[in-house]
C-alpha positions in Angstrom: 0.0 -0.2 0.0 1.5 3.5 -1.1 2.1 6.1 1.6 -0.7 8.3 0.0 -3.2 5.4 0.2 -2.6 5.1 4.0 -2.9 8.7 4.4 -6.1 8.7 2.6 -7.5 5.9 4.4 -6.1 7.3 7.9 -8.0 10.9 7.1 -11.2 8.9 6.0 -11.3 7.1 9.1 -10.6 10.2 11.2 -13.4 12.1 9.4 -15.9 8.5 9.9 -15.2 8.8 13.4 -16.4 12.5 13.6 -13.0 14.3 13.9 -13.5 17.3 12.0 -10.3 18.8 10.4 -9.9 22.5 11.1 -10.0 24.8 7.9 -7.2 25.1 5.9 -5.5 22.3 8.1 -3.9 20.7 5.2 -2.1 23.8 4.1 -1.4 27.3 4.9 -4.3 29.8 5.2 -4.5 31.2 1.8 -4.0 35.2 1.3 -5.4 37.4 -1.4 -2.1 36.8 -3.4 -1.8 32.8 -3.0 -2.2 30.6 -5.5 -5.1 28.1 -5.1 -4.0 24.7 -6.4 -6.9 23.2 -8.0 -7.2 19.4 -9.3 -9.8 18.4 -12.1 -11.4 15.1 -11.7 -13.1 13.6 -14.7 -11.8 14.9 -17.9 -13.6 13.3 -21.1 -16.2 15.8 -21.5 -17.2 18.6 -19.1 -13.9 18.5 -17.3 -12.1 20.2 -20.2 -14.5 23.2 -19.8 -13.4 23.3 -16.2 -9.7 23.4 -17.2 -10.3 26.0 -19.8 -12.3 28.2 -17.1 -9.8 27.7 -14.4 -6.9 28.3 -16.8 -8.3 31.7 -17.4 -8.4 32.9 -13.5 -5.6 34.8 -12.0 -4.1 33.2 -9.2 -5.0 29.6 -10.1 -3.0 26.7 -10.8 -4.0 23.4 -12.1 -1.7 21.3 -10.5 -3.4 17.5 -10.8 -6.0 15.8 -13.2 -7.7 12.6 -12.4 -9.3 10.3 -14.8 -9.6 6.4 -14.5 -9.1 6.3 -18.5 -5.2 7.0 -19.2 -5.9 7.8 -22.8 -8.2 10.5 -21.5 -5.6 11.8 -19.2 -3.2 12.0 -21.9 -5.6 14.1 -24.0 -6.3 16.4 -21.2 -2.6 17.4 -20.4 -1.9 17.8 -24.0 -5.1 19.8 -24.8 -4.9 21.6 -21.6 -1.1 22.5 -22.1 -0.6 21.0 -18.4 2.6 19.3 -18.8 3.4 19.4 -15.2 0.2 18.6 -13.9 0.2 15.6 -11.9 -1.8 12.6 -12.9 -3.9 10.3 -11.0 -6.4 7.4 -12.1 -7.4 6.9 -8.5 -9.2 9.7 -6.9 -8.4 8.5 -3.5 -4.8 8.9 -3.9 -5.4 12.6 -5.5 -7.6 13.4 -2.4 -4.8 12.3 0.1 -2.5 15.2 -1.7 -2.3 17.8 1.2 -0.9 20.3 -1.4 -4.3 20.7 -3.3 -6.6 23.3 -2.3 -9.8 22.3 -4.2 -11.1 20.0 -7.0 -13.5 20.2 -9.7 -15.6 17.1 -10.1 -17.0 16.2 -13.8 -17.2 12.6 -13.2 -20.2 10.4 -14.6 -23.4 11.2 -12.2 -22.8 8.1 -10.2 -19.7 9.4 -8.7 -20.7 12.9 -8.1 -21.7 12.8 -4.5 -19.3 10.3 -3.2 -16.3 12.1 -4.9 -17.4 15.4 -3.4 -18.2 14.1 0.0 -14.7 12.4 0.2 -13.0 15.6 -1.2 -14.6 17.8 1.8 -13.8 15.2 4.2 -10.0 15.6 3.2 -10.1 19.4 3.4 -10.8 20.5 -0.3 -13.1 23.2 -1.5 -15.2 21.2 -4.3 -16.9 22.3 -7.6 -19.2 19.6 -8.4 -20.9 19.2 -12.0 -24.9 18.8 -12.2 -26.7 16.7 -11.0 -24.8 17.0 -7.7 -26.2 13.5 -6.9 -27.5 10.2 -8.5 -30.3 9.9 -6.2 -32.1 11.9 -3.3 -30.4 10.4 -0.3 -26.8 10.9 -1.3 -27.6 14.4 -2.4 -28.7 15.0 1.2 -25.6 13.6 2.6 -23.4 15.8 0.4 -25.3 19.1 1.8 -24.6 17.5 5.2 -20.8 17.0 4.7 -20.3 20.4 3.3 -22.0 21.7 6.5 -20.4 19.7 8.9 -16.7 20.3 7.3 -17.4 23.8 6.5 -16.1 23.6 3.0 -17.0 25.6 -0.3 -19.3 23.3 -2.3 -20.5 24.8 -5.7 -23.0 23.1 -7.6 -22.4 23.3 -11.5 -25.9 25.0 -12.0 -24.0 27.9 -14.0 -27.1 29.5 -15.3 -27.6 31.2 -12.0 -24.2 33.1 -12.1 -25.4 35.1 -15.2 -26.3 38.6 -13.9 -29.1 39.1 -16.6 -31.1 36.0 -15.3 -30.2 37.0 -11.7 -32.1 40.6 -12.5 -35.0 38.7 -14.3 -35.6 36.6 -11.3 -35.9 39.5 -9.0 -38.1 41.6 -11.5 -40.6 38.7 -11.9 -40.7 37.9 -8.2 -41.3 41.7 -7.9 -44.8 41.1 -9.5 -43.8 42.9 -12.7 -45.9 40.7 -15.1 -48.1 39.6 -12.0 -48.4 36.2 -10.4 -46.6 33.2 -12.2 -49.0 30.7 -13.5 -46.7 27.9 -14.8 -42.9 27.6 -14.9 -41.8 25.7 -18.0 -38.4 24.0 -19.2 -37.5 22.5 -22.2 -34.8 20.1 -23.5 -35.5 19.5 -27.0 -32.1 18.4 -27.9 -31.2 15.8 -30.7 -30.3 12.3 -29.4 -29.6 9.6 -31.8 -29.7 5.8 -31.1 -26.7 4.6 -29.2 -27.1 1.4 -30.9 -28.0 -2.2 -29.8 -25.3 -4.7 -28.9 -25.6 -8.2 -28.5 -23.9 -8.7 -25.1 -20.8 -7.6 -22.8 -18.5 -5.7 -24.6 -14.5 -5.4 -24.1 -13.4 -2.8 -22.0 -10.4 -0.6 -23.4 -7.0 -1.5 -22.0 -6.8 2.1 -21.1 -9.6 2.1 -18.7 -9.5 1.0 -14.9 -13.0 -0.4 -15.2 -13.2 -1.0 -11.4 -12.3 2.6 -10.7 -14.7 4.0 -13.4 -17.8 1.7 -11.9 -16.9 2.9 -8.2 -20.1 2.7 -6.3 -22.2 1.4 -9.0 -22.5 -2.8 -9.6 -19.5 -4.0 -11.4 -21.0 -5.2 -14.5 -19.7 -5.3 -18.2 -20.7 -2.3 -20.1 -23.7 -3.3 -22.8 -23.2 -0.3 -25.2 -20.9 0.5 -27.8 -21.7 3.5 -29.8 -19.1 3.9 -32.8 -18.6 7.3 -31.7 -18.5 7.1 -27.8 -17.5 3.1 -27.6 -18.4 1.0 -24.6 -17.2 3.4 -21.6 -17.9 7.4 -22.4 -20.9 9.8 -22.6 -23.5 7.1 -23.5 -23.6 6.4 -19.7 -26.1 9.5 -19.5 -28.7 7.1 -21.1 -28.3 4.2 -18.6 -29.6 4.4 -15.2 -26.9 2.5 -13.3 -25.0 5.7 -14.1 -26.9 8.5 -15.4 -30.2 10.1 -15.1 -31.3 10.4 -18.6 -31.7 14.3 -20.1 -33.7 15.2 -17.2 -30.7 14.8 -15.0 -28.1 15.8 -18.0 -29.6 18.9 -19.3 -33.3 19.2 -17.5 -31.6 20.2 -14.1 -30.6 23.2 -15.6 -34.0 24.2 -17.0 -35.6 22.9 -13.8 -33.2 24.8 -11.4 -34.0 27.9 -13.2 -38.1 27.4 -13.4 -37.9 26.8 -9.5 -35.7 29.8 -8.9 -38.4 31.8 -10.8 -41.0 30.4 -8.4 -39.1 31.1 -5.5 -39.7 27.8 -4.2 -36.7 26.4 -1.9 -37.6 22.9 -1.2 -39.3 19.9 -3.1 -42.9 19.8 -4.6 -46.1 18.6 -3.1 -46.5 16.0 -6.3 -44.6 14.6 -9.0 -45.6 12.7 -12.1 -43.8 11.7 -15.4 -45.2 10.7 -19.0 -42.4 9.3 -21.2 -40.6 6.6 -22.9 -37.7 5.6 -24.9 -39.4 5.6 -28.3 -38.6 5.7 -32.1 -35.6 3.4 -32.0 -34.7 0.3 -29.9 -31.2 0.5 -28.4 -28.9 0.0 -25.1 -30.3 2.9 -23.7 -33.0 2.8 -20.8 -33.7 6.3 -20.0 -36.4 8.6 -21.7 -36.0 10.1 -24.7 -39.3 11.7 -24.7 -40.9 12.8 -21.6 -43.1 15.4 -19.7 -42.4 16.0 -15.9 -44.6 18.0 -13.9 -44.2 19.1 -10.3 -46.9 20.6 -8.1 -45.8 23.4 -6.3 -47.9 25.9 -4.1 -46.8 28.8 -6.4 -47.2 27.5 -9.6 -46.7 23.9 -11.4 -43.3 23.2 -12.8 -43.6 21.5 -16.0 -40.4 20.1 -17.7 -40.0 18.6 -21.5 -37.7 16.5 -22.8 -37.7 15.6 -26.7 -34.8 13.8 -27.9 -36.3 13.1 -31.6 -36.1 15.5 -34.3 -39.1 17.8 -35.5 -40.0 15.0 -37.9 -38.9 11.6 -39.1 -35.5 11.5 -40.8 -33.4 8.9 -42.5 -32.3 6.0 -40.7 -28.8 5.9 -39.8 -26.2 3.3 -41.5 -27.0 -0.2 -40.2 -30.3 0.7 -38.6 -33.8 -0.5 -39.2 -35.8 2.6 -41.1 -38.9 1.2 -39.2 -37.2 2.1 -36.0 -36.3 5.6 -37.2 -32.7 5.3 -35.6 -31.8 8.7 -36.3 -29.2 10.5 -38.5 -31.1 12.6 -40.7 -34.1 15.3 -39.9 -31.9 17.3 -37.2 -34.4 20.1 -37.0 -36.0 20.2 -33.6 -39.2 21.6 -32.1 -39.5 24.6 -30.5 -42.0 26.1 -28.1 -42.4 29.7 -28.7 -39.1 30.1 -29.8 -37.3 27.8 -27.2 -35.6 24.4 -27.8 -33.4 24.3 -24.6 -34.5 26.8 -22.1 -37.2 28.2 -20.2 -40.7 30.1 -20.5 -42.0 31.7 -17.2 -45.8 32.4 -17.7 -47.5 35.0 -15.8 -50.8 36.5 -15.6 -49.8 39.8 -17.5 -47.0 38.3 -19.7 -44.2 35.8 -20.1 -40.2 35.8 -19.5 -38.6 33.9 -22.4 -34.9 32.6 -22.1 -33.1 33.4 -25.3 -29.6 32.0 -24.3 -28.2 30.4 -21.2 -27.8 33.8 -19.6 -30.1 36.1 -21.4 -33.9 36.5 -21.5 -36.8 38.7 -22.6 -39.9 39.6 -20.8 -43.0 40.0 -23.2 -46.7 41.4 -22.5 -49.6 38.9 -23.5 -49.5 40.4 -27.0 -45.7 39.3 -27.3 -44.5 42.6 -27.4 -41.0 42.9 -25.7 -41.2 44.6 -22.4 -37.7 44.4 -21.0 -34.6 42.5 -22.0 -31.9 40.7 -19.6 -28.3 39.8 -20.7 -25.5 38.3 -18.6 -22.6 36.2 -18.9 -21.3 33.0 -17.0 -19.1 33.8 -13.7 -19.9 30.5 -12.0 -16.1 29.1 -11.8 -14.7 32.9 -11.0 -17.3 32.9 -8.0 -16.2 29.4 -6.9 -12.7 30.9 -6.6 -13.9 34.2 -5.1 -15.6 32.4 -2.4 -12.7 30.0 -1.5 -10.8 33.3 -0.9 -13.2 35.3 1.2 -15.1 31.9 2.8 -18.5 34.0 2.5 -20.6 30.8 1.7 -23.9 33.2 1.0 -21.9 34.6 -1.9 -22.0 31.2 -4.0 -24.2 31.3 -6.9 -24.6 27.6 -7.0 -24.8 26.9 -3.3 -24.9 22.9 -2.7 -28.6 23.2 -1.1 -30.0 24.8 -4.1 -28.1 22.0 -6.4 -29.0 19.3 -4.4 -32.8 20.4 -4.5 -32.7 20.7 -8.3 -31.1 17.3 -8.7 -33.8 15.7 -6.5 -36.4 17.1 -9.1 -34.6 15.0 -11.7 -34.7 11.9 -9.4 -38.6 12.5 -8.4 -39.4 12.6 -12.3 -37.4 9.4 -12.9 -38.7 7.6 -9.7 -42.2 8.3 -11.1 -41.3 6.9 -14.8 -39.5 4.0 -13.5 -42.3 2.4 -11.3 -44.8 3.4 -13.7 -46.7 1.3 -16.1 -47.0 1.5 -20.0 -50.6 2.8 -21.1 -52.1 3.8 -24.4 -52.6 7.4 -25.4 -56.3 7.5 -24.6 -56.0 5.9 -21.1 -53.4 8.4 -20.2 -55.1 11.4 -21.8 -58.1 10.3 -19.6 -56.0 9.9 -16.5 -54.7 13.5 -17.0 -57.7 15.3 -18.2 -58.1 17.3 -14.9 -54.8 19.1 -15.3 -55.1 21.4 -18.3 -51.7 22.6 -18.3 -50.3 19.2 -18.4 -53.0 17.8 -20.8 -51.8 20.4 -23.3 -48.0 19.4 -23.0 -48.9 15.8 -23.3 -50.9 16.6 -26.3 -47.9 18.3 -28.2 -45.7 15.5 -27.2 -48.2 12.8 -28.8 -48.1 15.1 -31.9 -44.3 15.1 -31.9 -44.2 11.4 -31.7 -46.9 11.1 -34.3 -44.4 13.2 -36.7 -41.8 10.7 -36.0 -43.6 7.5 -37.0 -44.2 6.6 -33.4 -47.0 4.0 -33.2 -48.2 4.5 -29.2 -50.5 1.8 -29.5 -47.7 -0.7 -30.4 -44.9 0.9 -28.4 -46.7 2.8 -25.7 -45.5 5.7 -23.3 -45.0 5.0 -19.7 -47.5 6.6 -17.4 -45.6 7.1 -14.2 -46.8 6.8 -10.7 -48.5 10.2 -9.2 -45.9 10.6 -6.3 -47.1 12.1 -3.0 -43.9 14.1 -1.7 -43.3 14.5 2.1 -41.1 17.5 1.1 -39.6 18.0 4.6 -38.4 14.7 5.1 -37.8 14.0 1.6 -39.4 10.9 1.5 -42.8 9.6 -0.4 -46.3 8.9 1.2 -49.4 7.0 0.2 -50.0 3.9 -1.6 -47.3 3.8 -3.7 -44.5 5.0 -0.9 -43.2 1.8 -0.3 -41.9 0.9 -4.1 -41.0 4.7 -4.3 -38.9 5.2 -1.2 -36.7 2.3 -2.1 -35.5 4.4 -5.0 -34.4 7.1 -3.0 -31.1 5.5 -2.3 -28.9 2.7 -3.8 -26.9 -0.3 -2.9 -23.4 0.8 -2.8 -20.4 -1.6 -3.9 -17.3 -1.4 -1.3 -15.2 0.6 -0.8 -16.9 3.1 -2.9 -19.9 3.6 -0.3 -21.6 7.1 0.2 -21.3 7.5 3.8 -24.2 8.7 5.9 -23.4 12.2 7.3 -25.1 13.5 10.4 
């Protein structure tokens, strides 16, 4: 066992025993002119954006890179121009390094909470990508850990950093367009089939699959997209590791919608209607979905569409009858929005035009006010590391956790739901005019993609009754739903319970 591994185990044992390390105990107290030494964990996708953002911030040094794929490490070191950054494949060895002040985490979702909790237990400040958790329970443990160890933990909900959207939220909440009637979010984002394998796929020699799998069950990969291979990216569409587009893109838009509503916790009820339709592949998360969260202020409705505006040409090797994608890339829009938000109010609407910009319009569609801004999220993270003013974080972990939980509620409703024909679903939701309208548009969209909902039906999720205070479910379906609030973790990659 290496010295660094022994150090990690020793400090983890201290943390588990309730010993709290003093702030900055790993290194000297940072002054205004001291460099902040950062490690980036997870580098195949979003992590390289972290490298780019951190490289532009004065007083920050990227001193380490971590990924269980050595080929990815080679790419990141070269592309990021970081020849002197120390390389790690095992996150535990990185976290044992006392010369690292902070980490940013861009691993697959199933690693987010555990990596962040281990980091704060070992004296690091943390920037963790969205969703901050893979399930509801572990997200709460991360919130508890941030408080217990008094560490900066920034959720990667970067839209909150844009000054234009921050101004827009205040403007809407001040009642300038009257009361909110519905807060909508959209992810109309093309997602082709990832293909269908016939069995377990070989693991690339450059990947330490035990470390990649971490807390998830150690099973061989059952996907092998020609573009992404058997490991990378397409884990988003497999529940063992990802959360579908509700948790990939959708957390941004649900976070923004909840932000406008001014709701700090979970909703009273949640329901999903959706499915993986238009092709048959190795993914098991919906590519078409409507989720509604019932809040006291107004309903929050989020929509996923991965199929194009209309059926395209089948991809090479695909069955045209399954519409496996490749052509027809144009996407639907809702009032000009494909990825973003529409906040409807009594006197008009707030419509996002880009991630950090929006326009307010009256009931006739006339522009009332415009809002513009830029991404300041990573800079904000570094600023708060220096000043230790947690209240100045744009993406506080409590907010990131709540919005991540909204993704999980939608997925739980879906996963314990049952397939139903379009008429039955329409009948079941007819009392909710806003949900029925969104469902009707979804059915029309699927029809335009040649999906026969009688042959390949949607899943009508279970209507969940949410005990928001205790983050549990109530009612007849509570037993099944509550089992999905957490997971069985694989030792030694076990998410700890943090009081």
